N, C-alpha and C positions, 0 to 999 in steps of 0.2 A: 191260917197260921202255918200249916204245913207248906202251903205254896210259897209263903215268905221265906221259910227256912230253905227250901229247895232253890228259890230264885237267889238268895244270898250266897249259898254254896256254889251255885253255878257262875255267879259273878267272881267270887274268889278264885276259882279254878281258871277262869279266863284271864284274870289279871296276873296269876302267876306265870302264865305262858308268855306275856308281853315282855319286850326288852325293858331293862331298867338301868338307871344310872347309879351303879355301885361298883366299887372296885374289888368286890369279894370274888369275881370270876376272873380277874386278870391273870393270865398264865394258864387257865384251865383250857383243855383241848377244844378248838373251835371258837372260843371267845374272841371277839374282834376288839383290839385296843390301839391307842395311839402311844408313843413313846416321847417323853420330854426330858430335857436336861434339868437337873437340880444342881446349882452351883451358887450358893449364897454369897461367895466370895467374888463372884464374876457376874454383876447385875445385868450386863448386856446379853448374857445367854440363859439366865435364870428363868426357868419355865418355857424356853423356846422348844417347839416340837421338831422332831427329826423329819427332815425333808429327803426324799429320794430323788437323785438326779444322776444320770449317766453311770449307774452301777455303784454309787457310793451315797453316804448319808452325810448330811450337813445341818447346821443350826444357822438360823437367820440368813440363809442363802435367798438372794433376791428372786430366784425363780425356782422352778422344780421341774423334774422331768416327768410330771404327772399330767395325764390327760385331763384331769380335773381342774387345772389351773395353777399358776404360779404360786399362789399363796396356800396351796393345799399341803398339809403334813401327812405323811404316810400313815396308813392304817394296816395293822398286822394281825395275824393269828398264829397259834402254835399247834403243832401235832404232837401225837402221842410219843414220837422219837425224840422229843425235846428240840425239834427243828422250828424255826420261825420263818414265816413267809409274809410278803406284802399281800394285802387283801386285793386280789385282782382276779380277772377271768384268765383263762388259759393264754399263755403258758404261765406256770407258776414262777414267782420270783422268790428264791430262797436266800436268806441271810447267811453270810459266811464271815470268817476272819482268818487271817494268816499271821500267826504269832511267831513264825520262825524269824531268824535274823534277817532274812531277806524281806519279809513281809512287814515286820515291825509292829504288828497289830492292824494292818490294813482291814477295814471294815466296810463291807458292801453287800450287794445282792447280784445274783445272776439267775438267769432263767433255767428251767428244768432241762433244756436242750444244750446248754452251754456245758463244756467239760469243766470240772472244778479245777481251781489253781493247785499247784503242787503244795502239799502241806495245808490245805484249806480245811478248817474245821466248820462243819455245818450243823452239828448237834452238841448238846450240852448247855443250852440256854435255859437258865433257871431263874425263876422269880422268888424273892424272899417274902417274909411276911408283911413288908411294907410296899410290895409290888415293885421292887427295884430289881432290874434285869442285870444278870451276870452271865459270864460264860465260865461255867465250872469255877466260880468264884472270882474271876478277873472282872474288874470294873472297866471304865471307859475314860478316855482323854478327849479334850477339845482343843483344836489348834486354830488360832486366828489366821486370817489372810489366805483363805482357801481360794483356789482358782475359781473366778466368777463372783467372789465375795462371800462373806459369812465365815463360819468356822467348820473345818473338817472334823469328823468324829472317827475315833480309832479305838480299838479294844487295848486295854492295858497289857503290854507284853513285856514290861519292865524297863521300857525306854521312855524317858520324860519327854522328849521332843522327837516322836517318830517321824519318818519320812523327810527328814531335813528341815522340819519346822522349828520354830522357836516360840517361847512364851506360852507354850501349852499348859493347860490346867486339868486336874482330874475332876470328872464329873460323875454324878449318879444319873442313871437312865432309869426313869420311873414310868410304869405302864398305867394307863387310865382307860377303863372300858368305854366303848362308843355306843351311844343310844341308837343312832341311825347310821349304820355302816354304808360306805360308798365305794363301789369297785371302780378302780381307775387302772389305766395302763401306765407303765412306768418305762422311761427310756434307759 
């Protein structure tokens, strides 16, 4: 009887150390997650994962700048400083936005060795109780007809059609934890 209790206790302890499919940890330091668009009014991008390519983020982009292949959506993690990075080996790829009049909400990533853009914001990324990502309360915008296809993703800087785009729509960006994280290199 004591052996059965000890064995059951050991199994429970081991199971709690395994990765699990739950969104409870999205946004916690070190948790690996994906990001997807929520836009019920725009079915062509509803549920589309963010793809990283050439320093920017896209939805339904035909390729990706990932060494994991063209269909791969980015995987991310957050640090204690409320910075968000692509899940990759060295060098780190950190998310940023430029919400100034010049950047208009430009949203992308740069490596740790690149100088940040003037007025770039790299921290302040926050998840709400529904695992929606914002930058200090600012949401996101998606614009069709991105270079190479798909939709470009921008942080809402109060401009409805940033970067000279048209027909942009507001979106929610939601995080989902990853069961089996994969480290990729990004262009």
